[in-house]
C-alpha positions in Angstrom: -76.8 11.7 -0.4 -74.8 13.1 2.5 -71.8 11.5 3.9 -72.3 8.4 6.3 -69.8 8.4 9.7 -68.8 5.4 11.3 -68.1 7.1 14.4 -64.3 8.0 13.5 -62.8 11.4 14.3 -60.9 12.8 11.1 -57.4 12.5 11.6 -54.4 14.0 9.4 -53.6 12.4 6.1 -50.8 10.4 6.5 -48.4 12.1 3.4 -49.2 15.4 4.7 -46.3 15.7 7.0 -44.7 19.1 5.7 -47.8 20.9 6.6 -49.1 21.7 3.2 -52.8 21.8 2.8 -54.8 19.2 1.9 -58.3 19.1 0.7 -60.5 18.0 3.6 -62.6 15.2 1.6 -58.8 13.7 1.0 -57.9 13.8 4.4 -60.6 12.2 5.9 -61.1 9.9 3.2 -59.6 7.0 4.9 -61.6 7.1 8.2 -65.0 8.3 6.7 -67.4 6.1 4.9 -69.5 7.5 1.9 -72.3 6.4 0.4 -71.4 4.1 -2.4 -70.9 6.1 -5.9 -72.2 9.1 -4.1 -71.0 12.4 -5.4 -69.3 12.8 -2.0 -67.5 9.8 -2.3 -66.3 10.7 -6.1 -65.2 14.0 -5.1 -63.2 12.5 -2.1 -61.8 9.7 -4.4 -60.6 12.4 -6.9 -58.9 14.6 -4.1 -57.5 11.4 -2.7 -55.5 10.6 -6.4 -54.8 14.2 -7.1 -53.1 14.0 -3.6 -51.4 11.0 -4.1 -50.2 12.0 -7.5 -48.7 15.3 -6.2 -46.7 13.3 -3.4 -45.8 10.6 -6.2 -44.3 13.6 -8.3 -43.0 15.2 -5.1 -40.8 11.8 -4.5 -39.8 11.7 -8.0 -38.7 14.9 -7.9 -36.5 14.9 -4.9 -35.2 11.3 -6.5 -34.3 12.5 -9.4 -32.5 15.6 -7.9 -30.9 13.4 -5.4 -29.6 11.0 -8.4 -28.1 13.8 -10.3 -26.4 15.3 -7.3 -25.1 11.8 -6.2 -23.8 11.4 -9.7 -22.0 14.4 -9.8 -20.1 13.9 -6.8 -19.2 10.3 -8.4 -17.8 11.7 -11.4 -16.0 14.7 -9.3 -14.5 12.0 -7.0 -13.5 9.8 -10.1 -11.3 12.5 -11.4 -9.9 13.4 -8.0 -8.7 9.8 -7.6 -7.3 9.8 -11.2 -5.2 12.7 -10.7 -4.4 11.8 -7.3 -3.1 8.0 -8.2 -1.1 10.0 -11.8 0.7 12.2 -9.1 1.3 9.7 -6.4 2.5 6.9 -8.3 5.9 8.0 -9.7 6.6 9.8 -6.5 5.8 6.5 -4.6 8.1 4.4 -6.8 10.8 6.7 -6.7 10.3 6.8 -2.6 10.6 3.3 -2.6 14.1 3.4 -4.5 15.1 5.9 -1.7 14.4 3.1 0.8 16.2 0.6 -1.1 19.5 3.0 -1.3 19.3 4.0 1.9 19.5 0.3 3.4 21.7 -0.7 0.6 24.4 2.2 1.7 23.9 1.1 5.5 24.8 -2.4 4.7 27.2 -2.1 2.6 29.7 -0.1 5.1 28.7 -3.0 7.6 29.7 -5.5 5.0 32.5 -3.6 4.3 33.6 -3.3 8.2 33.0 -7.2 8.3 35.3 -7.6 5.4 38.1 -5.9 6.8 37.6 -7.7 10.0 38.2 -10.9 8.6 41.0 -9.7 5.9 42.9 -8.0 9.2 42.4 -11.7 10.8 44.0 -13.4 7.9 46.4 -10.8 7.7 47.8 -11.4 11.0 47.4 -14.9 10.6 49.9 -14.9 7.1 52.2 -12.3 9.1 52.8 -14.6 12.0 53.6 -17.5 9.4 56.0 -15.5 7.9 57.9 -14.4 10.7 57.9 -18.5 11.6 59.4 -19.1 8.1 61.9 -16.7 8.1 63.2 -17.2 11.7 65.2 -20.0 10.9 64.3 -21.7 14.1 61.6 -24.1 12.7 62.7 -27.7 11.1 61.3 -27.9 7.6 58.4 -30.3 8.9 57.0 -27.4 11.4 57.3 -24.9 8.3 55.3 -27.2 6.4 52.9 -28.0 9.2 52.6 -23.9 10.0 52.3 -23.3 6.2 49.4 -26.3 5.9 47.7 -25.3 8.8 47.3 -21.4 7.1 46.1 -23.2 4.1 43.2 -25.0 6.1 42.3 -21.9 7.4 42.3 -19.8 4.3 40.5 -22.9 3.2 38.0 -23.1 6.0 37.3 -19.6 5.1 36.9 -19.7 1.7 34.5 -22.4 2.0 32.3 -20.6 4.5 32.3 -17.6 2.8 31.3 -19.8 -0.5 28.5 -21.2 1.2 27.1 -17.7 2.6 27.4 -16.4 -0.9 25.0 -19.2 -2.1 22.9 -18.3 0.6 22.5 -14.7 -0.1 22.0 -15.0 -3.8 19.2 -17.1 -3.0 17.7 -14.9 -0.1 18.5 -11.8 -2.6 16.6 -13.7 -5.7 13.8 -14.3 -3.4 13.5 -10.6 -2.2 13.7 -9.2 -5.5 10.9 -11.3 -7.1 9.0 -10.1 -3.9 9.4 -6.6 -4.5 8.4 -6.9 -8.4 5.4 -8.7 -7.1 4.6 -6.3 -4.4 5.0 -3.5 -6.7 3.0 -4.7 -9.5 0.0 -5.5 -6.9 0.2 -2.1 -5.4 0.1 -0.4 -9.1 -3.0 -2.9 -9.6 -4.6 -1.6 -6.4 -3.8 2.1 -7.5 -5.7 1.5 -10.6 -8.6 0.0 -8.9 -9.0 2.3 -6.2 -10.1 4.9 -9.0 -13.4 3.2 -9.4 -13.2 1.4 -5.5 -16.6 1.9 -4.1 -17.9 3.9 -6.5 -19.3 1.4 -9.1 -21.8 0.1 -5.6 -23.0 3.4 -5.6 -23.7 3.4 -9.5 -25.5 0.1 -9.0 -27.5 1.6 -6.1 -28.7 4.5 -8.3 -29.4 2.0 -11.1 -31.6 -0.2 -8.6 -33.8 2.8 -7.6 -34.9 2.5 -11.1 -36.8 5.0 -13.6 -40.1 7.3 -12.8 -42.0 5.4 -10.3 -45.5 5.0 -10.9 -46.9 4.5 -7.1 -46.0 6.4 -4.4 -44.6 2.8 -2.8 -42.3 2.7 -5.8 -41.3 6.5 -5.2 -40.6 6.0 -1.5 -38.5 2.9 -2.1 -36.3 4.5 -5.1 -35.7 7.7 -2.6 -34.7 5.5 0.0 -32.7 3.6 -2.4 -31.0 6.7 -3.3 -30.8 8.3 -0.2 -28.8 4.9 0.8 -26.4 5.6 -2.0 -25.7 8.9 -1.2 -24.7 7.7 2.3 -22.4 4.8 1.3 -20.7 7.4 -1.2 -20.1 9.5 1.9 -18.4 6.5 3.6 -16.6 6.0 0.5 -15.0 9.7 0.4 -13.9 9.3 4.3 -11.8 6.1 3.7 -8.2 6.2 2.8 -6.0 4.1 0.8 -3.0 5.8 -0.6 -0.2 7.9 1.0 -0.5 11.9 0.5 2.2 13.8 -1.5 3.3 15.4 1.7 3.7 12.5 3.6 6.1 10.9 0.7 7.7 14.4 0.2 8.6 14.0 4.4 10.2 10.7 4.0 11.9 11.8 1.5 13.7 14.3 3.2 14.2 12.4 6.6 16.1 9.7 3.8 18.3 12.4 2.7 19.3 13.3 5.9 19.9 9.5 7.0 21.7 9.4 4.2 24.0 12.8 5.0 24.4 11.5 8.4 26.0 8.0 7.2 29.5 7.7 8.6 32.4 7.8 5.8 33.2 4.2 4.6 36.8 3.9 5.2 36.9 -0.2 5.8 37.2 -0.5 2.0 40.0 1.4 1.6 41.6 0.0 4.9 40.8 -3.7 3.4 42.6 -2.9 -0.1 45.9 -1.8 2.0 45.8 -5.0 3.9 45.6 -7.2 0.8 48.5 -5.2 -0.7 50.6 -6.1 2.2 49.5 -9.7 2.2 50.6 -9.8 -1.3 53.5 -8.5 -0.2 54.2 -10.6 2.6 53.8 -13.6 0.5 56.1 -12.4 -2.2 58.8 -12.1 0.3 58.3 -15.7 1.6 57.3 -17.1 -1.6 53.7 -17.8 -0.1 51.2 -17.6 -2.8 48.0 -19.0 -2.3 45.3 -19.3 -5.1 42.6 -20.1 -2.6 43.3 -16.5 -0.5 43.2 -14.6 -3.8 39.8 -16.5 -4.3 38.7 -16.0 -0.8 39.6 -12.2 -0.7 37.2 -12.1 -4.2 34.4 -14.3 -2.3 34.7 -11.9 0.3 33.9 -8.5 -1.7 31.2 -10.5 -3.4 29.5 -11.3 -0.1 29.4 -7.4 1.1 27.9 -6.5 -2.4 25.1 -9.2 -2.2 24.7 -8.5 1.3 23.9 -4.9 0.4 21.6 -5.8 -2.1 19.8 -8.2 -0.2 19.2 -5.5 2.6 18.1 -3.0 -0.1 15.5 -5.5 -1.9 14.0 -6.7 1.9 13.9 -2.8 2.8 11.6 -2.4 -0.4 9.5 -5.6 0.4 9.0 -4.2 4.3 8.1 -0.7 2.5 5.4 -1.9 -0.3 4.0 -4.3 2.6 3.4 -1.5 4.9 1.8 0.5 2.0 -0.4 -2.2 0.6 -2.6 -2.7 3.4 -3.5 0.8 3.0 -4.1 0.6 -0.5 -6.2 -2.2 0.3 -8.5 -0.1 2.7 -10.9 1.5 0.3 -10.9 4.8 -1.8 -10.3 8.7 -1.0 -7.0 10.3 0.3 -5.1 9.1 3.1 -2.8 10.6 6.2 0.4 8.9 6.1 
């Protein structure tokens, strides 16, 4: 018995978008009705099933190819990141030390200049006292008062210096701990970023499942794999670590800045002043233990300031780098 039409015209089979030939009976199967169990209906069903299987196999082949391609790209990217991290890590932390050294050298000069200024002020006060003591025009009470006034000056400076030393020591310890914590965090992120984003892509591939049994499943699997390829492309475009070139550029800048630092003559000048103060003290029998302690504390203050500034420079450097390390995988422009 021949085919019986329902008044609708044939239309292209929906899976035949690439222009490949399609059996006529399969092409019109969805828009024509055949007599139930007729030879025409059987032929059309067989052609339709054959076409569906061909389309399913085409989807499976394309999905398999795409999955293998994405897996290969994941493996290559992971290897690249591992090599990049192995190279960047020591260079990054070496640069961190150079940043701290630069800050410490700058602050050392500033600290020595400050100490020189305070010792110079003390030297002038002691010289003025010595002149008054040997002039002979002061009464004993006046000499005692002048000596006491100098003692109070030294004592006040010593108390202020000790307080400042305590605050600096606390600030130094806090900054040093923060450098340790931030360094650990940066290293953890550097290790984690080797697989950052890639695990998500692997999961998307796994979610695509095995060989699909139907065209709908095949189309869904292909869509998931295409999405995985897109996600991988996004991951490759995002950066998180500095490049070796940027690290070397900054290292060169630091070397230049170190070379341009002025000579530190304040420490030598301070030593001369201290010798002068000691001689004045011997000349007028005016030796103060508090004075020796003050000079020692001032030297300690200069060192603490420099070390604290170095630690703070390390904190600043690491904090600037951490947002990049958290941004995602891939190479980073400075």
